[in-house]
PDB file of N, CA, C, O and CB in Angstrom:
ATOM      1  N   UNK A   1    -155.460  -0.059 119.433  1.00  0.00           N
ATOM      2  CA  UNK A   1    -155.323   1.250 118.817  1.00  0.00           C
ATOM      3  C   UNK A   1    -155.797   2.326 119.587  1.00  0.00           C
ATOM      4  O   UNK A   1    -156.975   2.317 119.944  1.00  0.00           O
ATOM      5  CB  UNK A   1    -155.963   1.303 117.603  1.00  0.00           C
ATOM      6  N   UNK A   2    -155.037   3.268 119.899  1.00  0.00           N
ATOM      7  CA  UNK A   2    -155.473   4.301 120.742  1.00  0.00           C
ATOM      8  C   UNK A   2    -157.017   5.130 119.874  1.00  0.00           C
ATOM      9  O   UNK A   2    -157.465   5.230 118.732  1.00  0.00           O
ATOM     10  CB  UNK A   2    -153.957   5.418 120.970  1.00  0.00           C
ATOM     11  N   UNK A   3    -157.342   5.534 121.144  1.00  0.00           N
ATOM     12  CA  UNK A   3    -158.603   6.254 120.725  1.00  0.00           C
ATOM     13  C   UNK A   3    -158.262   7.651 120.397  1.00  0.00           C
ATOM     14  O   UNK A   3    -157.582   8.137 121.300  1.00  0.00           O
ATOM     15  CB  UNK A   3    -159.708   6.232 121.835  1.00  0.00           C
ATOM     16  N   UNK A   4    -158.479   8.435 119.471  1.00  0.00           N
ATOM     17  CA  UNK A   4    -158.993   9.628 119.014  1.00  0.00           C
ATOM     18  C   UNK A   4    -159.245  10.889 119.903  1.00  0.00           C
ATOM     19  O   UNK A   4    -160.398  10.766 120.317  1.00  0.00           O
ATOM     20  CB  UNK A   4    -160.104   9.290 118.475  1.00  0.00           C
ATOM     21  N   UNK A   5    -158.655  12.143 120.430  1.00  0.00           N
ATOM     22  CA  UNK A   5    -159.251  13.079 121.257  1.00  0.00           C
ATOM     23  C   UNK A   5    -160.302  13.927 120.273  1.00  0.00           C
ATOM     24  O   UNK A   5    -161.385  14.340 120.689  1.00  0.00           O
ATOM     25  CB  UNK A   5    -158.075  14.000 121.981  1.00  0.00           C
ATOM     26  N   UNK A   6    -160.032  14.041 119.500  1.00  0.00           N
ATOM     27  CA  UNK A   6    -160.866  15.004 118.462  1.00  0.00           C
ATOM     28  C   UNK A   6    -161.330  13.935 116.946  1.00  0.00           C
ATOM     29  O   UNK A   6    -160.700  13.245 116.145  1.00  0.00           O
ATOM     30  CB  UNK A   6    -159.592  16.585 117.912  1.00  0.00           C
ATOM     31  N   UNK A   7    -162.698  14.283 117.152  1.00  0.00           N
ATOM     32  CA  UNK A   7    -163.218  13.716 115.740  1.00  0.00           C
ATOM     33  C   UNK A   7    -163.356  14.838 114.557  1.00  0.00           C
ATOM     34  O   UNK A   7    -163.139  16.037 114.732  1.00  0.00           O
ATOM     35  CB  UNK A   7    -164.752  13.032 115.963  1.00  0.00           C
ATOM     36  N   UNK A   8    -163.731  14.275 113.396  1.00  0.00           N
ATOM     37  CA  UNK A   8    -163.664  15.376 112.024  1.00  0.00           C
ATOM     38  C   UNK A   8    -164.151  16.807 112.282  1.00  0.00           C
ATOM     39  O   UNK A   8    -163.684  17.797 111.719  1.00  0.00           O
ATOM     40  CB  UNK A   8    -164.671  14.848 110.736  1.00  0.00           C
ATOM     41  N   UNK A   9    -165.280  16.816 113.320  1.00  0.00           N
ATOM     42  CA  UNK A   9    -166.416  18.042 113.119  1.00  0.00           C
ATOM     43  C   UNK A   9    -165.816  18.737 113.785  1.00  0.00           C
ATOM     44  O   UNK A   9    -165.415  19.769 113.246  1.00  0.00           O
ATOM     45  CB  UNK A   9    -167.943  17.991 113.533  1.00  0.00           C
ATOM     46  N   UNK A  10    -165.435  18.485 115.421  1.00  0.00           N
ATOM     47  CA  UNK A  10    -164.364  19.396 116.161  1.00  0.00           C
ATOM     48  C   UNK A  10    -163.630  19.893 115.565  1.00  0.00           C
ATOM     49  O   UNK A  10    -163.569  21.112 115.723  1.00  0.00           O
ATOM     50  CB  UNK A  10    -163.622  18.957 116.983  1.00  0.00           C
ATOM     51  N   UNK A  11    -162.729  19.292 114.623  1.00  0.00           N
ATOM     52  CA  UNK A  11    -161.540  19.475 114.015  1.00  0.00           C
ATOM     53  C   UNK A  11    -161.819  20.926 112.978  1.00  0.00           C
ATOM     54  O   UNK A  11    -161.098  21.921 113.047  1.00  0.00           O
ATOM     55  CB  UNK A  11    -161.117  17.978 113.195  1.00  0.00           C
ATOM     56  N   UNK A  12    -162.943  20.804 112.085  1.00  0.00           N
ATOM     57  CA  UNK A  12    -163.179  21.686 111.269  1.00  0.00           C
ATOM     58  C   UNK A  12    -163.431  22.745 112.011  1.00  0.00           C
ATOM     59  O   UNK A  12    -162.963  23.806 111.598  1.00  0.00           O
ATOM     60  CB  UNK A  12    -164.061  21.392 110.422  1.00  0.00           C
ATOM     61  N   UNK A  13    -164.305  22.764 113.421  1.00  0.00           N
ATOM     62  CA  UNK A  13    -164.650  23.944 113.980  1.00  0.00           C
ATOM     63  C   UNK A  13    -163.676  24.852 114.149  1.00  0.00           C
ATOM     64  O   UNK A  13    -163.779  26.047 113.873  1.00  0.00           O
ATOM     65  CB  UNK A  13    -165.194  23.771 115.058  1.00  0.00           C
ATOM     66  N   UNK A  14    -162.259  24.045 114.820  1.00  0.00           N
ATOM     67  CA  UNK A  14    -161.348  24.733 115.610  1.00  0.00           C
ATOM     68  C   UNK A  14    -160.500  25.214 114.490  1.00  0.00           C
ATOM     69  O   UNK A  14    -159.777  26.153 114.824  1.00  0.00           O
ATOM     70  CB  UNK A  14    -160.620  23.879 116.750  1.00  0.00           C
ATOM     71  N   UNK A  15    -160.364  24.760 113.020  1.00  0.00           N
ATOM     72  CA  UNK A  15    -159.660  25.432 111.894  1.00  0.00           C
ATOM     73  C   UNK A  15    -160.310  26.324 111.512  1.00  0.00           C
ATOM     74  O   UNK A  15    -159.580  27.175 111.003  1.00  0.00           O
ATOM     75  CB  UNK A  15    -159.345  24.749 110.842  1.00  0.00           C
ATOM     76  N   UNK A  16    -161.281  26.572 111.489  1.00  0.00           N
ATOM     77  CA  UNK A  16    -162.372  27.653 110.892  1.00  0.00           C
ATOM     78  C   UNK A  16    -161.913  29.140 111.928  1.00  0.00           C
ATOM     79  O   UNK A  16    -161.530  30.242 111.535  1.00  0.00           O
ATOM     80  CB  UNK A  16    -164.411  26.963 111.228  1.00  0.00           C
ATOM     81  N   UNK A  17    -162.158  28.579 113.526  1.00  0.00           N
ATOM     82  CA  UNK A  17    -162.199  29.589 114.432  1.00  0.00           C
ATOM     83  C   UNK A  17    -160.411  30.123 114.077  1.00  0.00           C
ATOM     84  O   UNK A  17    -160.062  31.292 114.235  1.00  0.00           O
ATOM     85  CB  UNK A  17    -162.699  28.940 116.204  1.00  0.00           C
ATOM     86  N   UNK A  18    -159.571  29.155 113.649  1.00  0.00           N
ATOM     87  CA  UNK A  18    -158.012  29.350 113.896  1.00  0.00           C
ATOM     88  C   UNK A  18    -157.982  30.137 112.775  1.00  0.00           C
ATOM     89  O   UNK A  18    -157.219  31.098 112.873  1.00  0.00           O
ATOM     90  CB  UNK A  18    -156.902  28.012 113.932  1.00  0.00           C
ATOM     91  N   UNK A  19    -158.685  30.007 111.549  1.00  0.00           N
ATOM     92  CA  UNK A  19    -158.342  30.918 110.392  1.00  0.00           C
ATOM     93  C   UNK A  19    -158.614  32.184 110.487  1.00  0.00           C
ATOM     94  O   UNK A  19    -157.835  33.078 110.157  1.00  0.00           O
ATOM     95  CB  UNK A  19    -158.904  30.586 109.285  1.00  0.00           C
ATOM     96  N   UNK A  20    -159.968  32.377 111.039  1.00  0.00           N
ATOM     97  CA  UNK A  20    -160.191  33.959 111.744  1.00  0.00           C
ATOM     98  C   UNK A  20    -159.828  34.280 112.855  1.00  0.00           C
ATOM     99  O   UNK A  20    -160.466  35.298 113.124  1.00  0.00           O
ATOM    100  CB  UNK A  20    -161.406  34.391 111.921  1.00  0.00           C
ATOM    101  N   UNK A  21    -159.045  33.972 113.849  1.00  0.00           N
ATOM    102  CA  UNK A  21    -158.137  34.621 114.208  1.00  0.00           C
ATOM    103  C   UNK A  21    -156.772  34.791 113.513  1.00  0.00           C
ATOM    104  O   UNK A  21    -156.239  35.852 113.835  1.00  0.00           O
ATOM    105  CB  UNK A  21    -158.060  34.245 115.213  1.00  0.00           C
ATOM    106  N   UNK A  22    -156.028  34.014 112.615  1.00  0.00           N
ATOM    107  CA  UNK A  22    -154.903  34.380 111.886  1.00  0.00           C
ATOM    108  C   UNK A  22    -155.021  35.866 111.073  1.00  0.00           C
ATOM    109  O   UNK A  22    -154.221  36.787 110.908  1.00  0.00           O
ATOM    110  CB  UNK A  22    -154.658  33.201 110.913  1.00  0.00           C
ATOM    111  N   UNK A  23    -156.623  35.597 110.590  1.00  0.00           N
ATOM    112  CA  UNK A  23    -156.865  37.031 110.053  1.00  0.00           C
ATOM    113  C   UNK A  23    -156.692  38.208 110.526  1.00  0.00           C
ATOM    114  O   UNK A  23    -156.249  39.199 109.946  1.00  0.00           O
ATOM    115  CB  UNK A  23    -157.859  37.197 109.803  1.00  0.00           C
ATOM    116  N   UNK A  24    -157.133  38.065 111.847  1.00  0.00           N
ATOM    117  CA  UNK A  24    -156.782  39.384 112.660  1.00  0.00           C
ATOM    118  C   UNK A  24    -155.115  39.124 113.535  1.00  0.00           C
ATOM    119  O   UNK A  24    -154.869  39.204 114.738  1.00  0.00           O
ATOM    120  CB  UNK A  24    -158.280  39.663 113.985  1.00  0.00           C
ATOM    121  N   UNK A  25    -154.327  38.845 112.541  1.00  0.00           N
ATOM    122  CA  UNK A  25    -153.185  39.320 113.154  1.00  0.00           C
ATOM    123  C   UNK A  25    -152.317  38.189 114.443  1.00  0.00           C
ATOM    124  O   UNK A  25    -151.144  38.284 114.805  1.00  0.00           O
ATOM    125  CB  UNK A  25    -153.767  40.748 113.798  1.00  0.00           C
ATOM    126  N   UNK A  26    -153.323  37.208 114.896  1.00  0.00           N
ATOM    127  CA  UNK A  26    -152.660  36.660 115.794  1.00  0.00           C
ATOM    128  C   UNK A  26    -151.656  35.328 115.470  1.00  0.00           C
ATOM    129  O   UNK A  26    -151.743  34.775 114.373  1.00  0.00           O
ATOM    130  CB  UNK A  26    -153.627  36.417 116.673  1.00  0.00           C
ATOM    131  N   UNK A  27    -150.595  34.802 116.609  1.00  0.00           N
ATOM    132  CA  UNK A  27    -149.809  33.631 115.797  1.00  0.00           C
ATOM    133  C   UNK A  27    -150.230  32.424 115.846  1.00  0.00           C
ATOM    134  O   UNK A  27    -151.228  32.233 116.541  1.00  0.00           O
ATOM    135  CB  UNK A  27    -148.531  33.442 116.148  1.00  0.00           C
ATOM    136  N   UNK A  28    -149.667  31.358 115.199  1.00  0.00           N
ATOM    137  CA  UNK A  28    -150.217  30.066 115.302  1.00  0.00           C
ATOM    138  C   UNK A  28    -150.092  29.682 116.812  1.00  0.00           C
ATOM    139  O   UNK A  28    -150.960  29.055 117.419  1.00  0.00           O
ATOM    140  CB  UNK A  28    -149.484  29.049 114.328  1.00  0.00           C
ATOM    141  N   UNK A  29    -148.953  30.112 117.334  1.00  0.00           N
ATOM    142  CA  UNK A  29    -148.654  29.354 118.579  1.00  0.00           C
ATOM    143  C   UNK A  29    -149.280  29.873 119.568  1.00  0.00           C
ATOM    144  O   UNK A  29    -149.305  29.190 120.592  1.00  0.00           O
ATOM    145  CB  UNK A  29    -147.331  29.268 118.936  1.00  0.00           C
ATOM    146  N   UNK A  30    -150.157  31.574 119.596  1.00  0.00           N
ATOM    147  CA  UNK A  30    -150.946  31.556 120.566  1.00  0.00           C
ATOM    148  C   UNK A  30    -152.517  30.702 120.169  1.00  0.00           C
ATOM    149  O   UNK A  30    -153.092  29.929 120.936  1.00  0.00           O
ATOM    150  CB  UNK A  30    -151.032  33.078 120.955  1.00  0.00           C
ATOM    151  N   UNK A  31    -152.828  30.960 119.243  1.00  0.00           N
ATOM    152  CA  UNK A  31    -154.045  29.887 118.812  1.00  0.00           C
ATOM    153  C   UNK A  31    -153.914  28.708 119.245  1.00  0.00           C
ATOM    154  O   UNK A  31    -154.853  28.232 119.885  1.00  0.00           O
ATOM    155  CB  UNK A  31    -154.239  29.639 117.415  1.00  0.00           C
ATOM    156  N   UNK A  32    -152.762  27.948 119.025  1.00  0.00           N
ATOM    157  CA  UNK A  32    -152.652  26.498 119.232  1.00  0.00           C
ATOM    158  C   UNK A  32    -152.675  26.396 120.866  1.00  0.00           C
ATOM    159  O   UNK A  32    -153.087  25.408 121.475  1.00  0.00           O
ATOM    160  CB  UNK A  32    -151.208  25.838 118.493  1.00  0.00           C
ATOM    161  N   UNK A  33    -152.191  27.522 121.436  1.00  0.00           N
ATOM    162  CA  UNK A  33    -152.124  27.309 123.139  1.00  0.00           C
ATOM    163  C   UNK A  33    -153.363  27.570 123.611  1.00  0.00           C
ATOM    164  O   UNK A  33    -153.593  27.126 124.736  1.00  0.00           O
ATOM    165  CB  UNK A  33    -151.099  28.293 123.996  1.00  0.00           C
ATOM    166  N   UNK A  34    -154.375  28.269 122.974  1.00  0.00           N
ATOM    167  CA  UNK A  34    -155.570  28.372 123.332  1.00  0.00           C
ATOM    168  C   UNK A  34    -156.507  27.429 123.297  1.00  0.00           C
ATOM    169  O   UNK A  34    -157.386  27.375 124.158  1.00  0.00           O
ATOM    170  CB  UNK A  34    -155.937  29.160 122.841  1.00  0.00           C
ATOM    171  N   UNK A  35    -156.424  26.586 122.303  1.00  0.00           N
ATOM    172  CA  UNK A  35    -157.027  25.310 121.606  1.00  0.00           C
ATOM    173  C   UNK A  35    -156.707  24.270 122.253  1.00  0.00           C
ATOM    174  O   UNK A  35    -157.562  23.391 122.359  1.00  0.00           O
ATOM    175  CB  UNK A  35    -156.639  25.051 120.257  1.00  0.00           C
ATOM    176  N   UNK A  36    -155.531  24.099 122.798  1.00  0.00           N
ATOM    177  CA  UNK A  36    -154.948  22.995 123.540  1.00  0.00           C
ATOM    178  C   UNK A  36    -154.599  22.450 122.376  1.00  0.00           C
ATOM    179  O   UNK A  36    -155.626  21.800 122.180  1.00  0.00           O
ATOM    180  CB  UNK A  36    -155.792  22.116 124.553  1.00  0.00           C
ATOM    181  N   UNK A  37    -153.937  22.232 121.478  1.00  0.00           N
ATOM    182  CA  UNK A  37    -153.122  21.297 120.430  1.00  0.00           C
ATOM    183  C   UNK A  37    -151.923  22.074 120.487  1.00  0.00           C
ATOM    184  O   UNK A  37    -151.808  23.221 120.918  1.00  0.00           O
ATOM    185  CB  UNK A  37    -153.750  21.106 118.782  1.00  0.00           C
ATOM    186  N   UNK A  38    -150.702  21.038 119.820  1.00  0.00           N
ATOM    187  CA  UNK A  38    -149.453  21.115 119.386  1.00  0.00           C
ATOM    188  C   UNK A  38    -149.820  21.840 117.997  1.00  0.00           C
ATOM    189  O   UNK A  38    -150.897  21.771 117.406  1.00  0.00           O
ATOM    190  CB  UNK A  38    -148.667  19.665 119.346  1.00  0.00           C
ATOM    191  N   UNK A  39    -148.545  22.627 117.577  1.00  0.00           N
ATOM    192  CA  UNK A  39    -148.705  23.108 116.307  1.00  0.00           C
ATOM    193  C   UNK A  39    -148.345  22.247 115.061  1.00  0.00           C
ATOM    194  O   UNK A  39    -148.338  22.626 113.890  1.00  0.00           O
ATOM    195  CB  UNK A  39    -148.003  24.230 116.280  1.00  0.00           C
ATOM    196  N   UNK A  40    -148.066  21.094 115.515  1.00  0.00           N
ATOM    197  CA  UNK A  40    -147.766  19.801 114.596  1.00  0.00           C
ATOM    198  C   UNK A  40    -148.869  19.333 114.357  1.00  0.00           C
ATOM    199  O   UNK A  40    -149.096  18.975 113.201  1.00  0.00           O
ATOM    200  CB  UNK A  40    -146.929  18.688 115.115  1.00  0.00           C
ATOM    201  N   UNK A  41    -149.830  19.201 115.316  1.00  0.00           N
ATOM    202  CA  UNK A  41    -151.214  18.662 115.343  1.00  0.00           C
ATOM    203  C   UNK A  41    -151.691  19.956 114.573  1.00  0.00           C
ATOM    204  O   UNK A  41    -152.365  19.377 113.721  1.00  0.00           O
ATOM    205  CB  UNK A  41    -151.963  18.286 116.968  1.00  0.00           C
ATOM    206  N   UNK A  42    -151.810  21.168 114.293  1.00  0.00           N
ATOM    207  CA  UNK A  42    -152.576  21.972 113.722  1.00  0.00           C
ATOM    208  C   UNK A  42    -152.474  21.499 112.570  1.00  0.00           C
ATOM    209  O   UNK A  42    -153.345  20.798 112.056  1.00  0.00           O
ATOM    210  CB  UNK A  42    -152.369  23.233 113.858  1.00  0.00           C
ATOM    211  N   UNK A  43    -151.192  21.885 111.920  1.00  0.00           N
ATOM    212  CA  UNK A  43    -150.890  21.681 110.551  1.00  0.00           C
ATOM    213  C   UNK A  43    -150.918  20.425 109.771  1.00  0.00           C
ATOM    214  O   UNK A  43    -150.842  20.316 108.548  1.00  0.00           O
ATOM    215  CB  UNK A  43    -149.794  22.085 110.421  1.00  0.00           C
ATOM    216  N   UNK A  44    -151.051  19.393 110.752  1.00  0.00           N
ATOM    217  CA  UNK A  44    -151.187  18.246 110.184  1.00  0.00           C
ATOM    218  C   UNK A  44    -152.469  18.444 109.984  1.00  0.00           C
ATOM    219  O   UNK A  44    -152.588  18.574 108.766  1.00  0.00           O
ATOM    220  CB  UNK A  44    -150.770  17.081 110.842  1.00  0.00           C
ATOM    221  N   UNK A  45    -153.844  18.572 110.657  1.00  0.00           N
ATOM    222  CA  UNK A  45    -154.981  19.196 110.374  1.00  0.00           C
ATOM    223  C   UNK A  45    -155.491  19.839 109.252  1.00  0.00           C
ATOM    224  O   UNK A  45    -156.405  19.494 108.503  1.00  0.00           O
ATOM    225  CB  UNK A  45    -155.049  19.861 111.062  1.00  0.00           C
ATOM    226  N   UNK A  46    -154.508  21.187 109.234  1.00  0.00           N
ATOM    227  CA  UNK A  46    -154.826  21.970 108.289  1.00  0.00           C
ATOM    228  C   UNK A  46    -154.482  21.092 106.719  1.00  0.00           C
ATOM    229  O   UNK A  46    -155.177  21.296 105.723  1.00  0.00           O
ATOM    230  CB  UNK A  46    -153.992  23.369 108.595  1.00  0.00           C
ATOM    231  N   UNK A  47    -153.344  20.147 106.724  1.00  0.00           N
ATOM    232  CA  UNK A  47    -153.102  19.529 105.459  1.00  0.00           C
ATOM    233  C   UNK A  47    -154.154  18.555 104.760  1.00  0.00           C
ATOM    234  O   UNK A  47    -154.338  18.378 103.556  1.00  0.00           O
ATOM    235  CB  UNK A  47    -151.930  18.830 105.636  1.00  0.00           C
ATOM    236  N   UNK A  48    -154.723  18.037 105.734  1.00  0.00           N
ATOM    237  CA  UNK A  48    -155.834  16.935 105.609  1.00  0.00           C
ATOM    238  C   UNK A  48    -157.071  17.654 104.836  1.00  0.00           C
ATOM    239  O   UNK A  48    -158.099  17.022 104.594  1.00  0.00           O
ATOM    240  CB  UNK A  48    -156.345  16.330 107.216  1.00  0.00           C
TER     241      UNK A  48
END
């Protein structure tokens, strides 16, 4: 089984940072590029 790149604690931190930036009017695409993750990963993390 492949090793996961991100663990739960960093994911939570990235999602909190992303929520702040979304509230400031940035787009999901911009945020994902900055964080280095795909939009699919971002939305999957949010749903979990």
